[in-house]
N, C-alpha and C positions, 0 to 999 in steps of 0.2 A: 504494500500500500504506500503510495507516494502522497504526501500532504502538499498538494499543489493545486492552484486554480489556474486554468488556461482558457483559451478560446474554445476550444472545442474539447467431454464427460461432464455432466451437470454437477455443479458443486452444491454444498449445503445451502439452505435457504435462510436468508437473513430475516429475522423477525423485526417488523417495524411497528411503531406505536405512535402514529401521527393522526389518528382520527380526531383528536381534540384540538388540533391546530385549525386555524382559520383557512377556509378554502379561498383560493384566488378568484376574484371576480373576472368574468370574461370581458374582453375588450373587443369592440367592433373593428373589423378589418379596415385598413386605410389604403392609400395608394402608394405608400412608401414602405419598403421592406425594412423591418427592424429585427435584428438577430439578438437572441438572448445570449448572455455570457455565462460561463461556468462559474459556480456549480448550478446544476439544473434540478428543478423540483420534479420528482417522479413519484411522490406519495400517492397511494391509491385513493385516499379520501380527499386530499387537497388539490390534486391534479390528475383525475382519473384517466383522461385521454392520453396523458404522457407527453413526451417531447419528441418532435420530429426534426430531422436534419435535412434541409434542402441545400446540398453542398454547392450547387451551381444554380444561381438564380438570375435569369435573364442574361446569361453569358458571363456573369461576374461571380465573384466569391460570395456564397450565400451564408447560411447559418441556421440556427435553431429557432423554433417557435413552439409554444405550447399548442398542442393540436386542438384543444378546446378553446383557444383564444388566439387566433392567427392575426398577424400584423397585416397580411395581405390576403385577398381572396384567392389568388392563384398560387398560393404556396402548395408545393407538391413534395412530399418527403421521399428521400432515398432510404433512410432507415428511421425507425421509431423505437423509443425505449419507454416502457411504462411498467407500472407495478399493479398486479391484481391480487385480490385477497384469496387466500386458500385455506382450507381446513386441514389441520394436521391429524395424524392418527388418534391423538388423545382428545380431539374435539376442539382444541384451541385454534385461534386464527393467526395467520402470519402473512407477511407480504412476499410476493414472488415477482421480482423485477426481471425483465427479459428484453432483449433487443431483437427486432424483426426487420428483415429486409423488404423493401418494396419488390414486387414480383419480378421486375426486370433487372434488379440490382444483384450483383454478385460480390462475394467477399471471401477472404481467406485469413486464417490466423497465421500471419507471416512468421511468427516465432516458432511455429512447427516446421517451417521451411528452413529457417536459419535460427538454430537454437541459441546462438550468441546474441541475437537481437531481441532484447527485452528491456523494459523500463524506459523512463522518460528520456534519458540521455541518448540511448540508441534510437529511440523514436525520432528525436531531433536530427540525428546524424544520418538517418536513412534517406537516400535519394536515388535518382534513376541510375547513377553511375555505380552505386554500391549494391543495389537490390539484386537478389538472385532470382533465377527463373521460378515462377510460381503458377499455380492453377487456381482459378476462382470457381466458386460454387454458389448456386442459388439456394434459397430455402426450399425445403420439400413442399410442393404445392398442396400436399395433403394435410398440412398443419391446420388444425381447426379446433379452437377452444370450445366450440359448441358441442363437441363430442365428449367432453370431459364430464363425468358424473359429479353431482353436487352432494354434499353431506348434510347433516341435520341442521347446520347453520345456514344453508343455502349457498355457501361458497364452494368453489371447485376443490375436489379432493387432491391432496398433495401428491401422492405417488403417481397416479395417471397424468397429472399435470406436468410433473417433471419428465415423464416419458415423452410427452408431447413436445416439450422444449427441445428434446434431442433431435427433432426434425429441423431445427433452426441452425444455421451456420454459426451465428454468434450466441443466440439464446442466453444462457447464463454462464457461458464459458469464460467470461471476463471477470466474474464476480469474486471468486476465491482469492485471486491475486490482488484485486482492488481492496479487499477487506482484511488482509492479513498484515503482519508486521515484518514481512520479509522484504528488504529493499530491492528494487530493480528487478522484480519478477513479473511485472505486468506485461501481458502479451501485446504485441503490436499487430494491428489489423490493417489489411489493405482492402479497400472497397471500390468497386467500379460503379460509378453513378449511372443514372438514366442517360446522361449525356456522354457516357464512356470516358469520363474523367477518373483518374485513379487518385484516391484519397488515402492518406495514412491516418490512423485513428487509434487512440489509447484511452482506456478508462483508468485514471490514476488513483482514485480514492472513492470508496463507497462503504458506509455513508461519508459524505464529504465533510472535511473539517479544514479550515473554518467554513461555516455556512450559517444561514439565518437561524436554523434549528439543528439540533443534534442528529435528527433522523430525517429521512425523506429526500435528501439532496445527493447528487452524484457529480463528481468532477471528471470532465472529459476534455481532451485536447485533440485537435485534428488539424490537418493542413493538406495541401496538394503535394503529391509526390512529384518532385521536380529535380 
């Protein structure tokens, strides 16, 4: 876990307790794109739609918007990250954050291609002259949260939910490294956008600190691979 705020196999699930926090009020879209800055709010109760990243907006460098409160009406995400409530085997509730690709977008955990490329410093240094050959993959089109059974609380059951997350390229595969105390082990991701632009992307800290609240926020850094 890297304590940093930037611009941009399923692990254990982080329990969140953000229901008592104030929900952000939706903002009507305008004609000017305004990107959010890290850390991003992905609490299931305060920002249920999560955060989308439109990496290339009208030919220029884009950014993130809360999907329930877009700054522009023509925002189209390349990836989105959100948290949904799930029911654990003991009947208690927890938060399940995950990253999903837009259907035409592909990605790869580049750290599985080059095991020496992990953490923020390697993320910064990665460029087109140093990157090794890699293969991109899309999310399984069969991913469908509506197929997950619910428990007595009305929330999705944990075990089948985690199995469904396995159909996603990124899913929760970023989460363990973002939440532990091991320095420089966060995977670096490469993402091909809808415009066929290659993005480098890293989740540096979850839950993010510093942040407006102790839970519910995630720190992400991204840039063009150039």
